[in-house]
C-alpha angles and dihedrals in degrees: 000000000000122000127210101004117166111254106191146311119268133177122255115180090335095311127107114239131180117240119212117216124219116252112273095010118116116205116239103234093172097065091044093049091047090053093048091052090060120086119241112252090215108031114057113227094010129109121250112279123229090252092050089052091048091049092050092049092047090052092053094045093047090048090056092055099264131119114243130193103167115147139175091273091058091050088050090053090051090051093047090050095243089123113040102169118037117194118278097262092050092048091050092049093045090051090050096047094043094041094237122157096208144012089252090059086064095044095252116151130180114252114264116244124205 
């Protein structure tokens, strides 16, 4: 197992910064790429932000009778690979918002059981 490998470069206030991944956690590039392919509903010419994705998912989940409390931090955890299998309502809403045909298209995998 490798410790402290550099995951990727992201932008922070216009500057590139390296992001260090946790040992044993594999970033989920598919969900991040799917989000970045979507247009921002509020910023013309920009990709959808993590908070905009969370808001869209919350709207769909709430509309189907469920309570939703997804936020930008949760989306970041999905992208970093810290959460690999969101609950069913979240997965359904994420597939709808990100126009994905399956959970696998978003890099989601069921937890392994011994």
